[in-house]
PAZAPA-4460 file (N, C-alpha, C; in steps of 0.05 Angstrom, whole numbers, plus 32768, in hexadecimal, padded with zeros to 4 digits):
% residues 271
    n_x    n_y    n_z   ca_x   ca_y   ca_z    c_x    c_y    c_z   seq   type   mol
   7FDB   7FA8   80E8   7FF3   7FA9   80D8   7FF9   7F8D   80CD     1      M     A
   8003   7F8C   80B5   8009   7F73   80A9   8021   7F77   8096     2      S     A
   8027   7F62   8087   803C   7F64   8073   8057   7F66   8081     3      G     A
   806A   7F74   8073   8086   7F74   807C   808A   7F86   8094     4      Q     A
   8077   7F97   809B   807A   7FA7   80B4   807C   7F94   80CC     5      I     A
   8070   7F7D   80CB   8072   7F6A   80E1   808F   7F60   80E4     6      E     A
   809C   7F5C   80CD   80B8   7F53   80CE   80C9   7F69   80D9     7      L     A
   80C5   7F82   80D1   80D4   7F99   80DC   80D0   7F9B   80FA     8      L     A
   80B7   7F99   8103   80B2   7F9A   8120   80C0   7F83   812F     9      N     A
   80C0   7F6C   8123   80CC   7F54   8130   80EB   7F58   8132    10      K     A
   80F7   7F62   811D   8114   7F65   811E   811C   7F7A   8133    11      V     A
   810D   7F8F   8135   8112   7FA4   814A   810D   7F98   8166    12      L     A
   80F8   7F89   8169   80F2   7F7D   8183   8106   7F68   818B    13      A     A
   8110   7F58   8177   8124   7F44   817D   813E   7F51   8186    14      D     A
   8146   7F67   8179   815E   7F76   8182   815B   7F7F   819E    15      A     A
   8144   7F8A   81A5   813F   7F93   81C0   8140   7F7C   81D4    16      K     A
   8135   7F65   81CC   8136   7F4E   81DE   8153   7F44   81E2    17      A     A
   8164   7F49   81CE   8180   7F43   81D1   8190   7F58   81E0    18      D     A
   8182   7F6C   81EA   818E   7F82   81F9   81A3   7F91   81E8    19      N     A
   819B   7F97   81CF   81AC   7FA6   81BD   819B   7FB7   81AB    20      R     A
   81A8   7FC9   819D   819B   7FD9   8188   819C   7FCB   816E    21      A     A
   8189   7FD0   815C   818A   7FC6   8141   819D   7FD6   8130    22      A     A
   81AA   7FCA   811D   81BB   7FD8   810B   81AC   7FDC   80F1    23      L     A
   81A8   7FF6   80EA   8198   7FFD   80D2   81AB   800A   80BE    24      V     A
   81AE   7FFF   80A6   81C0   800A   8092   81B1   8018   807C    25      A     A
   81BE   802B   806F   81B2   8039   8058   81C5   8039   8040    26      Y     A
   81BA   8034   8029   81C8   8037   8010   81B4   8040   7FFA    27      L     A
   81BC   8053   7FE9   81AA   805A   7FD3   81AA   8044   7FBE    28      P     A
   8192   803F   7FB2   8191   802C   7F9C   81A0   8037   7F84    29      A     A
   81AA   8025   7F73   81B7   802D   7F5B   81D4   8036   7F5E    30      G     A
   81DF   8032   7F76   81FA   803B   7F7C   820A   8024   7F86    31      F     A
   8222   801E   7F79   822E   802D   7F63   8220   8027   7F48    32      P     A
   8212   8011   7F47   8200   800A   7F30   81E8   7FFC   7F3D    33      T     A
   81D3   7FF6   7F2E   81BC   7FE8   7F39   81C5   7FCD   7F44    34      V     A
   81D2   7FBD   7F33   81DB   7FA3   7F3C   81EF   7FA4   7F53    35      D     A
   8202   7FB7   7F51   8216   7FBA   7F66   8209   7FC3   7F80    36      G     A
   81F5   7FD4   7F7E   81E7   7FDD   7F97   81D9   7FC6   7FA4    37      G     A
   81CD   7FB5   7F95   81BF   7F9E   7FA0   81D3   7F8C   7FAF    38      I     A
   81EA   7F87   7FA2   81FE   7F77   7FAF   8209   7F84   7FC9    39      E     A
   820B   7F9E   7FC8   8215   7FAD   7FE0   8201   7FAB   7FF7    40      A     A
   81E7   7FAD   7FF1   81D3   7FAB   8006   81D4   7F8F   8012    41      V     A
   81D6   7F7A   8001   81D8   7F5F   800B   81F1   7F5C   801D    42      K     A
   8207   7F67   8014   8220   7F65   8023   821E   7F71   803F    43      A     A
   8210   7F88   8040   820C   7F96   805A   81FA   7F85   806C    44      I     A
   81E6   7F79   8061   81D4   7F68   8072   81E3   7F4F   807B    45      L     A
   81F3   7F43   8069   8203   7F2C   8070   8218   7F33   8085    46      E     A
   8222   7F4C   8084   8236   7F55   8097   822B   7F58   80B3    47      G     A
   8211   7F5D   80B6   8206   7F5F   80D1   81F1   7F74   80D5    48      G     A
   81E9   7F83   80C0   81D3   7F96   80C2   81B9   7F87   80C6    49      A     A
   81A7   7F92   80D6   818D   7F86   80DB   8178   7F8F   80C7    50      D     A
   817A   7FA8   80BF   8166   7FB5   80AE   8175   7FC7   809A    51      I     A
   816A   7FC9   8082   8176   7FDB   806E   8161   7FEF   8064    52      V     A
   816A   8007   8060   815B   801C   8053   8167   8020   8037    53      E     A
   8157   801C   8023   8160   8020   8007   8157   803C   7FFE    54      V     A
   816A   804D   7FF8   8164   8068   7FF0   815A   806A   7FD3    55      G     A
   8146   807B   7FCF   813D   8081   7FB4   814B   809B   7FAC    56      L     A
   815F   8099   7F9A   816F   80B1   7F93   815E   80C8   7F89    57      P     A
   8165   80E0   7F92   8156   80F8   7F8B   8168   810D   7F80    58      H     A
   815F   811C   7F6D   816F   8131   7F60   8175   8149   7F72    59      S     A
   8166   814C   7F87   816A   8163   7F99   8168   8159   7FB6    60      D     A
   817C   8149   7FBE   817C   813D   7FD9   8184   8151   7FEF    61      P     A
   8171   8163   7FF6   8178   8179   8008   8180   8171   8024    62      V     A
   8178   8159   802D   817F   8150   8048   8198   813F   8049    63      L     A
   81A4   813A   8031   81BB   8128   8030   81D5   8138   802D    64      D     A
   81EA   812D   803A   8204   8139   8038   8212   8131   801E    65      G     A
   822B   813B   801B   8239   8137   8002   823E   811A   7FFA    66      P     A
   8242   8108   800D   8248   80EC   8007   8230   80DF   7FFA    67      V     A
   8218   80E2   8006   8200   80D6   7FFA   81F8   80E5   7FE1    68      I     A
   81FC   80FF   7FE0   81F6   810E   7FC7   8207   8103   7FB0    69      Q     A
   8220   80FD   7FB5   8231   80F2   7FA0   8226   80D7   7F97    70      T     A
   821E   80C6   7FAA   8214   80AB   7FA2   81FA   80AE   7F93    71      A     A
   81E8   80C0   7F9C   81CF   80C5   7F8D   81D5   80CE   7F71    72      D     A
   81E8   80E0   7F6E   81EF   80EA   7F53   81F8   80D3   7F41    73      D     A
   8209   80C2   7F4C   8213   80AB   7F3C   81FB   8099   7F34    74      I     A
   81E9   8094   7F47   81D2   8083   7F41   81C0   8090   7F2C    75      A     A
   81BB   80AA   7F2E   81A9   80B7   7F1B   81B6   80B9   7EFF    76      L     A
   81D0   80BD   7EFE   81DD   80BE   7EE4   81DE   80A2   7ED8    77      R     A
   81DC   808D   7EE9   81DA   8072   7EDF   81BE   806A   7ED7    78      G     A
   81AB   807C   7EDA   8190   8078   7ED0   817E   8069   7EE4    79      G     A
   8184   8069   7EFE   8173   805B   7F11   8156   8064   7F10    80      V     A
   8144   8052   7F13   8127   8058   7F13   811A   804B   7F2B    81      R     A
   8101   8052   7F30   80F2   8046   7F47   80F1   8028   7F44    82      I     A
   80EF   801E   7F2C   80EF   8001   7F28   8109   7FF4   7F32    83      A     A
   811F   8003   7F30   8139   7FF8   7F39   813A   7FF9   7F58    84      D     A
   812E   800D   7F64   812C   800F   7F81   811C   7FF7   7F8C    85      V     A
   8105   7FF1   7F7F   80F4   7FDB   7F88   8102   7FC0   7F83    86      L     A
   8111   7FBE   7F6D   8120   7FA6   7F68   8136   7FA2   7F7E    87      R     A
   8143   7FB7   7F86   8157   7FB6   7F9C   814A   7FAC   7FB5    88      T     A
   8133   7FB7   7FBC   8124   7FAE   7FD4   811E   7F90   7FD2    89      V     A
   8113   7F88   7FBB   810B   7F6C   7FB7   8122   7F58   7FBA    90      R     A
   8138   7F5E   7FAB   814E   7F4B   7FAB   815D   7F4A   7FC6    91      E     A
   815F   7F61   7FD3   816C   7F61   7FEE   815B   7F52   8002    92      A     A
   8141   7F57   8002   8130   7F48   8015   812F   7F2B   800E    93      H     A
   812C   7F24   7FF5   812A   7F07   7FEE   8143   7EF8   7FF5    94      D     A
   815A   7F06   7FF2   8174   7EF8   7FF7   817A   7EF5   8015    95      A     A
   8170   7F07   8025   8178   7F07   8042   8161   7F03   8055    96      T     A
   8148   7F09   804D   8131   7F08   805F   812F   7F1F   8072    97      G     A
   8141   7F33   806E   8141   7F4A   8080   812C   7F5F   8077    98      A     A
   8123   7F6F   808A   8111   7F85   8083   8120   7F9B   8073    99      P     A
   8114   7FA3   805D   8120   7FB8   804C   810C   7FCE   8048   100      V     A
   8113   7FE6   804E   8102   7FFD   804A   810D   800F   8034   101      L     A
   80FB   8020   802A   8104   8035   8017   8105   804F   8025   102      V     A
   811B   805E   8022   811C   8079   802C   811C   808C   8014   103      M     A
   8108   809E   8015   8105   80AF   7FFE   80F8   80CA   8005   104      T     A
   80FF   80DE   7FF5   80F0   80F7   7FF6   80D4   80F2   7FEC   105      Y     A
   80C2   8103   7FF3   80A6   80FF   7FED   809F   8103   7FCF   106      W     A
   80AC   8115   7FC2   80A4   811C   7FA7   80A4   8104   7F93   107      N     A
   80B8   80F3   7F93   80B7   80DC   7F81   809F   80C9   7F86   108      P     A
   8099   80C5   7F9F   8082   80B4   7FA6   8068   80C1   7F9E   109      V     A
   8066   80DB   7FA3   804E   80EA   7F9C   8049   80E9   7F7E   110      D     A
   805E   80EC   7F6E   805C   80EC   7F51   8055   80CF   7F47   111      R     A
   8060   80BB   7F54   805C   809F   7F4C   8040   8096   7F54   112      Y     A
   8036   80A2   7F6A   801C   809A   7F74   801E   808A   7F8E   113      G     A
   8013   8094   7FA4   8016   8087   7FBE   800D   806A   7FBD   114      S     A
   7FF5   8065   7FB3   7FEA   804A   7FB2   7FFC   8038   7FA1   115      E     A
   8004   8041   7F8A   8015   8031   7F79   802F   802B   7F86   116      R     A
   803C   803F   7F92   8056   803B   7F9E   8054   8027   7FB6   117      F     A
   803F   802B   7FC7   803C   801A   7FDE   8037   7FFD   7FD5   118      A     A
   8026   7FF9   7FC1   801F   7FDE   7FB7   8038   7FD1   7FAC   119      A     A
   8048   7FDF   7F9C   805F   7FD3   7F90   8076   7FCF   7FA4   120      E     A
   8078   7FE0   7FB8   808C   7FDC   7FCD   8085   7FC3   7FDE   121      L     A
   806C   7FC0   7FE4   8063   7FA9   7FF4   8067   7F8F   7FE3   122      A     A
   8061   7F91   7FCA   8064   7F79   7FB8   8081   7F71   7FB6   123      E     A
   8093   7F85   7FB8   80B0   7F7F   7FB7   80BB   7F75   7FD1   124      A     A
   80AA   7F74   7FE6   80B3   7F6A   8000   80BD   7F80   8012   125      G     A
   80B8   7F99   800B   80C1   7FB0   801B   80B2   7FB1   8036   126      G     A
   80C0   7FBB   804A   80B5   7FBD   8065   80A8   7FD8   806A   127      A     A
   80AF   7FEC   805A   80A4   8007   8060   80B3   801C   8052   128      G     A
   80AD   8035   8059   80B8   804C   804C   80BF   8061   8061   129      C     A
   80D7   806D   805E   80DF   8084   806E   80DD   809D   805D   130      I     A
   80CE   80B0   8067   80C7   80C8   8057   80D0   80E1   8067   131      L     A
   80E9   80E9   8065   80F3   80FE   8076   80E8   811A   8071   132      P     A
   80DD   811F   805A   80D3   813A   8054   80B4   813B   8052   133      D     A
   80A6   8126   8059   8089   8126   8057   807D   812E   8072   134      L     A
   8070   8146   8073   8064   814F   808C   804D   813C   8094   135      P     A
   804C   8136   80AE   8037   8124   80B8   801B   812E   80AF   136      V     A
   8017   8148   80AF   7FFD   8153   80A8   7FF5   814D   808B   137      E     A
   8008   8147   807A   8002   8142   805E   8006   8124   8057   138      E     A
   8007   8113   806B   800F   80F7   8066   7FF8   80E3   8065   139      S     A
   7FE0   80EC   8069   7FCA   80D9   806C   7FC7   80C6   8054   140      E     A
   7FC8   80D1   803C   7FC5   80C1   8024   7FDA   80AB   8023   141      V     A
   7FF3   80B2   8029   8008   809E   8029   8004   808A   803F   142      W     A
   7FFE   8093   8057   7FFB   8081   806E   7FE5   806C   806A   143      R     A
   7FCF   8075   805D   7FB9   8062   8058   7FC3   804D   8044   144      K     A
   7FD1   8055   802F   7FDB   8042   801C   7FEF   802F   8029   145      A     A
   8001   803A   8039   8015   8029   8047   8007   8015   8059   146      A     A
   7FF4   801E   8069   7FE6   800C   807B   7FD8   7FF6   806C   147      E     A
   7FCB   7FFD   8056   7FBD   7FE9   8046   7FCF   7FD3   803C   148      Q     A
   7FE8   7FDA   8037   7FFB   7FC7   802B   800F   7FBC   8040   149      H     A
   800A   7FC1   805A   801B   7FB6   806E   8037   7FC2   8070   150      G     A
   8039   7FDB   806A   8053   7FE9   806A   8055   7FFC   8082   151      L     A
   806D   7FFF   808C   8073   8013   80A1   8076   802E   8094   152      A     A
   806E   8043   80A3   8073   805F   809B   8084   806B   80B1   153      T     A
   809E   8070   80AA   80B1   807A   80BD   80B5   8098   80B8   154      V     A
   80B1   80A8   80CD   80B5   80C5   80CC   80CF   80CC   80DA   155      F     A
   80DA   80E3   80D3   80F3   80EC   80DF   80ED   8103   80F3   156      V     A
   80FA   8101   810B   80F9   8116   811F   8115   8121   8122   157      V     A
   8116   813A   812B   8130   8148   812E   8132   8155   8149   158      A     A
   814A   815D   8151   814D   816A   816B   813C   8183   816D   159      P     A
   8136   8190   8157   8125   81A8   8157   8108   81A2   815C   160      S     A
   8100   8189   815A   80E3   8182   815D   80DA   8187   8179   161      S     A
   80C5   8197   817D   80BA   819B   8197   80AA   8183   81A0   162      Q     A
   80A6   8180   81BB   8099   8168   81C5   807E   8163   81B9   163      D     A
   806E   8179   81B6   8053   8176   81AA   8055   816B   818D   164      E     A
   8069   8175   817F   806D   816C   8164   8076   814F   8163   165      R     A
   8088   8148   8175   8091   812C   8177   8079   8119   817B   166      L     A
   8067   8121   818C   8050   8110   8192   803F   810C   8179   167      A     A
   803C   8121   8169   802C   8120   8151   8039   810E   813C   168      K     A
   8053   8110   813A   8062   8100   8126   8062   80E2   812E   169      I     A
   8067   80DD   8148   8069   80C1   8150   804E   80B3   8150   170      T     A
   8038   80C2   8154   801E   80B7   8153   8017   80AD   8136   171      A     A
   8022   80BA   8122   801C   80B3   8107   802E   809E   80FB   172      A     A
   8046   809B   8106   805A   8089   80FB   8057   806C   8104   173      G     A
   8063   805A   80F5   8063   803E   80FC   807F   8032   80F6   174      T     A
   8085   801C   8101   809F   800F   80FD   80B4   8018   8111   175      G     A
   80BF   8030   810B   80D1   803D   811E   80D0   805B   8119   176      F     A
   80DC   806A   812B   80DF   8086   8128   80FC   808B   8120   177      V     A
   8101   809B   810B   811C   80A1   8103   8124   80BC   8111   178      Y     A
   8136   80BA   8124   813F   80D2   8132   8159   80DC   8126   179      A     A
   8158   80F3   811A   816F   8100   810F   817F   810C   8125   180      A     A
   8198   8102   8129   81A6   8109   8142   81B0   8126   8143   181      S     A
   81B3   8132   812B   81BD   814D   812A   81AD   815E   8116   182      L     A
   81AE   8177   8119   81A2   8189   8105   81B5   8189   80EC   183      M     A
   81AA   818A   80D5   81BB   818C   80BD   81B8   8174   80AB   184      G     A
   81CB   8171   8098   81C9   815C   8084   81D7   8143   808E   185      V     A
   81D3   812D   807F   81E0   8113   8086   81FE   8115   8082   186      T     A
   820C   8102   8090   8229   8100   808D   8235   80F6   80A7   187      G     A
   824D   80EA   80A4   825A   80E0   80BC   8265   80F7   80CD   188      T     A
   8267   80F3   80E7   8270   8108   80F9   8282   80FC   810E   189      R     A
   8293   810D   811A   82A5   8104   812E   8296   80FB   8148   190      E     A
   8281   8109   814D   8271   8102   8165   8253   8105   815F   191      S     A
   8244   80F1   8169   8227   80F2   8163   821A   8107   8175   192      V     A
   8224   810B   818D   821A   8121   819D   8204   811B   81B0   193      G     A
   8200   812D   81C3   81EC   812A   81D8   81D0   812F   81CF   194      A     A
   81CD   813E   81B9   81B2   8145   81AE   81A3   812B   81A8   195      L     A
   81B0   8117   819E   81A3   80FE   8197   8196   80F1   81AF   196      A     A
   81A5   80EF   81C5   819A   80E1   81DC   8182   80F0   81E7   197      E     A
   8183   810A   81E8   816C   811A   81F1   8154   8116   81DF   198      D     A
   8159   8116   81C5   8143   8112   81B2   8136   80F7   81B5   199      L     A
   8146   80E2   81B9   813B   80C7   81BE   812A   80C7   81D7   200      V     A
   8134   80D3   81EC   8125   80D4   8205   810A   80E2   8201   201      R     A
   810A   80F9   81F4   80F1   8108   81EF   80DE   80F9   81DD   202      R     A
   80E9   80EB   81C9   80D9   80DC   81B6   80CC   80C5   81C4   203      T     A
   80DB   80B7   81D5   80D0   809F   81E3   80BA   80A7   81F7   204      R     A
   80BA   80C0   81FF   80A5   80C9   8212   808A   80CB   8203   205      A     A
   808B   80CA   81E9   8072   80CC   81D9   8068   80B2   81CD   206      T     A
   807A   809D   81CD   8073   8085   81BE   8082   806D   81C8   207      T     A
   8077   8055   81C3   8084   803C   81C9   8092   8031   81B0   208      G     A
   808F   803F   8199   809C   8037   8180   80BA   803A   8183   209      T     A
   80CA   8026   8179   80E7   8028   817A   80F1   8042   816E   210      P     A
   8107   804D   817A   8113   8065   8170   8130   805F   8166   211      V     A
   8135   8063   814C   814F   805E   8140   815C   8078   8139   212      C     A
   8176   807A   813F   8185   8093   813C   8197   8092   8123   213      V     A
   8195   80A6   8112   81A6   80A8   80FB   81B3   80C4   80F9   214      G     A
   81C5   80C7   80E6   81D5   80DF   80E0   81EE   80E0   80F1   215      L     A
   8203   80D5   80E6   821D   80D9   80F2   822D   80C1   80FB   216      G     A
   8220   80AA   80FE   822E   8092   8108   823E   8086   80F2   217      V     A
   8258   8081   80F8   8269   8076   80E3   827C   8060   80EC   218      S     A
   827C   805A   8106   828E   8045   8110   8282   8036   8128   219      N     A
   828F   8021   8131   8284   8010   8146   8282   8020   8161   220      A     A
   8295   8031   8166   8294   8040   817F   827C   8052   8180   221      T     A
   8276   8060   816A   825F   8072   8169   8245   8061   816A   222      Q     A
   8246   804A   815D   822E   8038   815D   8228   802F   8179   223      A     A
   823D   8028   8188   8239   8020   81A4   822E   8037   81B5   224      A     A
   8238   804F   81B0   822F   8067   81BE   8211   806B   81BA   225      E     A
   8208   8069   81A1   81EC   806E   819B   81DB   8056   81A5   226      V     A
   81E6   803E   81A2   81D7   8026   81AB   81D0   8026   81C8   227      A     A
   81DF   8036   81D8   81DA   8037   81F4   81C0   8044   81FB   228      A     A
   81B5   8054   81E8   819C   8063   81EF   8187   8061   81D9   229      F     A
   818D   8054   81C2   817A   8053   81AC   8173   8036   81A6   230      A     A
   815C   8032   8198   8153   8017   8191   8161   800E   8177   231      D     A
   816B   8020   8168   8178   801A   814F   818D   802F   8148   232      G     A
   81A2   8026   813A   81B7   8038   8131   81B7   8038   8112   233      V     A
   81B3   804F   8106   81B1   8051   80E9   81CB   805C   80DE   234      I     A
   81D6   804E   80CA   81F0   8056   80BE   81EC   8057   80A0   235      V     A
   81F3   806D   8093   81F0   8070   8077   8209   8079   8069   236      G     A
   8212   8092   806F   8228   809E   8061   8242   808D   8063   237      S     A
   8246   8080   8079   825E   8070   807D   825F   8059   8069   238      A     A
   8248   804C   8064   8247   8036   8051   824B   8041   8034   239      F     A
   823E   8057   802E   8241   8063   8014   825E   806B   800E   240      V     A
   826B   8076   8023   8287   807E   8020   829A   8066   801B   241      K     A
   8294   804F   8028   82A4   8037   8022   82A2   802F   8005   242      R     A
   828B   8031   7FFA   8287   802A   7FDD   8294   803F   7FCB   243      L     A
   8292   8058   7FD2   829E   806E   7FC2   82BD   806B   7FC2   244      L     A
   82C8   8063   7FD9   82E5   8062   7FDC   82F1   8049   7FD1   245      D     A
   82E1   8035   7FCB   82EB   801B   7FC2   82F5   801D   7FA5   246      A     A
   830A   800F   7F9E   8314   800F   7F83   8302   8001   7F6F   247      P     A
   82F2   7FEE   7F79   82DF   7FE0   7F67   82C9   7FD4   7F79   248      D     A
   82B5   7FC9   7F6B   829E   7FBE   7F7A   82A5   7FA7   7F8D   249      L     A
   82B5   7F94   7F85   82BC   7F7E   7F98   82C9   7F89   7FB2   250      P     A
   82DB   7F9C   7FAF   82E7   7FA8   7FC7   82D3   7FB7   7FD7   251      A     A
   82C0   7FC5   7FC9   82AB   7FD3   7FD7   8299   7FC1   7FE7   252      G     A
   8293   7FA9   7FDC   8281   7F96   7FEA   828F   7F8C   8003   253      L     A
   82A9   7F87   8001   82B8   7F7E   8019   82B8   7F94   802E   254      V     A
   82BC   7FAD   8025   82BD   7FC4   8037   82A3   7FC8   8046   255      A     A
   828C   7FC7   8038   8272   7FCB   8046   826B   7FB4   8057   256      V     A
   8272   7F9C   804F   826D   7F85   8060   827D   7F87   807B   257      R     A
   8296   7F8F   8078   82A7   7F92   8090   829D   7FA8   80A2   258      E     A
   8293   7FBF   8096   8288   7FD4   80A7   826F   7FCB   80B5   259      L     A
   825E   7FBD   80A7   8246   7FB2   80B4   824C   7FA1   80CC   260      A     A
   8260   7F8F   80C8   8268   7F7D   80DE   8273   7F8D   80F6   261      A     A
   8283   7FA2   80F0   828E   7FB3   8105   8278   7FC2   8114   262      D     A
   8265   7FCD   8105   824F   7FDB   8112   823D   7FC8   8121   263      L     A
   823A   7FB0   8117   8229   7F9C   8125   8235   7F95   8140   264      A     A
   8250   7F94   8142   825D   7F91   815C   8258   7FA9   816E   265      K     A
   8258   7FC1   8162   8254   7FD9   8171   8239   7FDA   817E   266      G     A
   8224   7FD3   8170   8209   7FD4   817C   8205   7FBF   8191   267      V     A
   8217   7FAC   8192   8215   7F97   81A6   8227   7F9D   81BE   268      R     A
   8236   7FB2   81BD   8249   7FB9   81D3   8243   7FD4   81DE   269      S     A
   8229   7FD9   81E4   8220   7FF4   81EC   8232   7FFF   8202   270      R     A
   823A   8018   81FD   824D   8025   8210   823D   8031   8228   271      V     A
***
């Protein structure tokens, strides 16, 4: 392994050495604008996030809840392109030195070309790609391209994943495993629930790769709850909502920076 995946591995290992979970944030590129989105990603990293996932907006985001769907729609109507996603990765990484991944459905990458996308993501300083809808059985072409360019390939596991399936997924993935804490679409929730802890336990039985939990975390209390049993806490909809609710971009940047700082305290105060 080479390239930015080493940075991703180091950040996750350093968090573990500090006896805490890593804070992983998500924002779609191009939201509220391409430039505004870049500033928002920087603000989140400056606020205390360790890692950022930059979303590639999709016209049919079947796994995303209404908050992220709204942001994707704004980005798409603004004309966001893959080049803008890569620019977001580049500028966020260059400004902060943090690992930045792209989270995307498989279809845009497949149409763009696996080799081309991997090469351009690596050249932009990206650490890897999260592909929630790409079956492991159909991932070899992408994984070879990613490995060649020093990128992580992060797969998603869910509470419905059987142990045998978990082993197959974790054997193919690199960087970290994205554990979806609940069945259903993304969005903030009142409680992250016991399903997540059981899923992390079962996933860890198959791999030494860090396991990060997403879907539902929106505040420091929930972050602390998840940090008690996971290697990373992934937060997306809560950041998007702060930007959606803000009267303007400057206020939105303050809001996401403050949320990142609050969540960063949460992952350090494991309950």
